[in-house]
N, C-alpha and C positions, 0 to 999 in steps of 0.2 A: 565485504571489502576487507583487505589485509590490515589488521591493526598493529602490526609490528614494523612494516616498512612500506614506504610508498616512494617510487621513483618519480622525479620531477623532470619536466621539459621546459626548461626556463628560457625566456626570450633574451637573456643577458649571459654573458660568460661568468662562470662562477669564480674561477681563479684568477688572480692578477696576472698579467701576461709575463711579468718578470719573476714570478715565484716558481722555484724549482725545488719541489719537496725531495727529489731523488738525491739531494746532496746532504740529507739529514738521516743519520742512522742511530738516533737516540730513540729508545722505546717510547718515551712520552715527552713532549715539550709543548710550552705555550709559545705561540707565534703571534707576531704583530698582525692584527686584523686587517689594517689598511694596506700592509704590503703582501698579505696572503690572499685576501679576496678582492675581486674586482669592485671599483667603486659603484659601477652600475648595479651590482648584486646587493650591495649595502642599501642603495636608494630603492631598488625594487622592493626588498622586504619591508622597508620602512613604510612604503606605500600600502602595505597590507597590515600595518600596525605591529610589525615584528622588528625587534631590536636585536642585532647580533651583539652579544655582550662580550664575547671572547671566543678565541679560536685555538683549538688544541691540534697537535699533529701526533698521531701514533704510527710508529713504524714496527713492523713485525716481519722477521725473516721467515723463510719457509720452515715449517715444523710439522711432523706427522700427527700431532695431537692439538686439540683445542688449546687456546690461550685460557686465561683465568676467567671463570664464570663470575660475573659481578653485576651489580646495579650501580650506576654512576654516583648517586648520592642517596643516602637513606632519608626517609621521610616523605617520598613521593610514590604515588601508585600509577601515575600517568604523566610522563614527561617527554617532550619531543626535542631532538636535536637534529641538525642538518649535517649529513655526512656526504663526503666526496672521496672516493677511493681512486688511487692511482696504483697501477700495477695489480699484483695479487690475483692474476688470472686463475679462475676456477675456485676462488676463496668464497666462503660464505660467512654470513653473520647468522648466528642461531640464537634462539630464545628458548628459555627453559622454565619448567614448573619446579619450584623448590619442593623437595620431599622433606628436608629438615631445615632447621633455622641456619641461617648464614652467620658470618662473624664480620663486625665492622672494623674497618681499618682507616687510617689516615693517609690520604694520597699526598704527593709531592707538592700539590697546589693548595692543600688545606681541606680538599673535598673529603667526604666520608663515604668511600665506597663500601657496599656490602658485598662480601666475597662468599662463594660457595665451593665446597669439594665437589668435583665432578660426579662422584658417586652419590651425591645428595641432591641431584637434580635430574629432571626428565625432559628430554628434548620435546619441544611442541611446534617450532617452526624454524625454517632456514630459508635464506634469500641471498642472492648475489647482489651486492651494493656496488653500482657503478656510477650512474649519473648522479647529480646532487640528488640525495634521497632524504626523506623524513624518516627518522628511525625512532622507535620507542626505547628510551634509555632507563626507564623505571621498572622494567621486567628484566630478570637475570639474563644475561646475554654473553656470548663469547665469539671469538673468530677462529675459524679454521682455514688456513692457507698452507697447503702442503707442497706447492710447486714453485711459486715465485714470491719475491719480496712484496710487501703491501704497505702502502702509505695511506693513511686515512686522515683527511682534514675534517674536523668536527667543529661545527659552529654551534656554540651554546646561545640559545635564544630566549627571550622574554618579551611579554606584551609590552609595547611602548608606553601606554597609559598606566596600567596597573602594576607593571613590573613583575607579574606573576609568570610562573612557567606556563608554557602553552601545551596543551593536551594533544594527543594525536588527532582525535576528532576535530578539535578547533583548528588545527593545522589543515586537515583535509578540507573543512569548510572554507577556510580562508583562501586556500590555493587550489581549489578543485579544478579550475580550468587549465592547470598546468600538470595535472596527474597523468602518468603514462598508464 
C-alpha cells in the first residue's frame, strides 16, 4: 500500500458550496475552516475521531520546476494531512529521500518547515492528488505543476481525544472503507 498518499471516496462533499478558491492568488493563506469545508465533512471526520484543526490554501502558478522541497513541521516522522486539489491538471506531488541535512525556517503561520535544496534530495515517489487525499507531510515533498494554476486546500488534522497528530497508517486504518 502507498505510504505517501491515498485518495479518498468520501460520502460527503469536501468543500463548502460557496467556497471559490480560484479567487485567491496568494501563495499561502490560512482560510476559515467553516466557510471552506462542508459542515458534513467536518462531522464525517469527527465520527472517525479526527478533528480538522485548521485549513490552509496553497496557490501555485505553472512553473517548469518543482516548488520548494520541504517537510511541513520539524519534529515528526509520520504526519497525515488531508489535501484537495483544484486545477493543476497533470501536476504531481512528489516525495524525496534527503541526501543531506535540510535547514529549518519559520513559516508565515509560525510553523517550522524543514527545507531542502533540490540537489540534496532523491525522488522516491510521485502521485497526482485530486480527490480529497490523505498525504504524508512529514517526508520531504514538493509540487510540480507545469501546465495549469493549482490550488490545494490542506486540512490539518489531529486525534480528537489525544490531540496527537495522526499517522498515515492510523488514517488508513480509520478510513479504510473510503480508500480508492
